[in-house]
N, C-alpha and C positions, 0 to 999 in steps of 0.2 A: 730397880724394881724386881721383886721376886715373883716370877710367874709360876703358877701351879705346874708341878711336874717337870719343869725345865731344869731345876737345880738338884733334882734327885740323882743319887748315884746311879749310873747306867746299870751296874750289876744288880741293884735292887729291883729295877724295872724288869730286867731280864729274868730275875728269879720269880717275880710275881706272875709272869706269863709263861714260865718254863721255856723261855727262849723264843716264843712265838711273837711275831711283830704284826702279823696280819691275820684276819679271819677269812673264812671261805668267801668266795665271790657271791654266793647266794645268801650272805649274812643279811638279816633284816634290819640291822641297826644303822641309822644315820643320826644326825645331831638332834632332830626333833622327835625321833621315835620315843613313844611313851612306854616305860617299863613298869610292870607291876609284879610284886612278889607273889608267888604261888605257894610258898611255904615259909616257915620260920627258920632262922638260923639254927644249926645243930652244932654240938661240940665237935671239935676236930676240924672244923671248916677253916679255910684260909680267912684271915681277919678282914681282907678287902671284900671277900664274898659275903661275909657276915654283915659288913657295913652296907653293902649294896642292898641286901635283903631288908635291912632296917629302913634304909632310905626310900625303898620302893613299896612300902606298905600302901601308899596311895600312888597313883600314876605320876611318874617322874621322868623327865626327858633325859636322854643320854648326856647331853651337855651339862645339865644340872648335876647329874651324878658325878661326872668327871670333875666339875668344879668343887663339889663337896668333898670328894676324895683327894683333891689336889693332885690329880694324875692326868697325863695326856689323854686325849680322847681315844687315840688308837689303842692304848693299853686298856682303857676302860671297856672298849668294844670287845677286846679279847676276853676279859673277865666276864662280861655279859654273855658272850657266846658260850662260855663254859657253863654258866648258870642256866641258860636256855636249853642246852643239850641235856642237862640233868633234870629238866622239867621244873626248876625252882623259880623261874620267872617267865612271864609272857611278854611279848612285844607287839605293839600296834602303832600304826601311824595315826596322827590326829585326823579326824574327819573334817573335811572342808565341804560345806554345802555347794553343790554345783549350781551355777546360774542357768536355769532352764526356762525361765520366763521370757518368751519372745519379745515382750514389750520392753523389758530392761535391755535385752541385747540390741534391739532397734535403737533405743536411746543412746546406747554406747556408740553404735555405728554412726549415728547422726552427729554426736559430739566429736568423734574422730574426724569426720569429714569437714566439720566446721573449723578445725584447727588449721 
């Protein structure tokens, strides 16, 4: 089975990220972070950066980008961090509505007690 990014030559991946294997600890990217392009690709840009900007014309998760590019998620995060620093993409986490209705919380509590 050929897994994305696993069979790539290590020197190719090293070149893509200029030797970086990790991003800053305050990096906003995790697997479900939604990435949106803030600009169009320009000439002279690294081909992977161009591909990311094309993929993220609509909100796309980090894991989807990695799968489409057939790159490991770690390498994809480094490339995304470059684009974020240049202001070419924005990142946001999906919003999950918080359950604040006390009746629903009470029902959950009663259900757990009945177990």
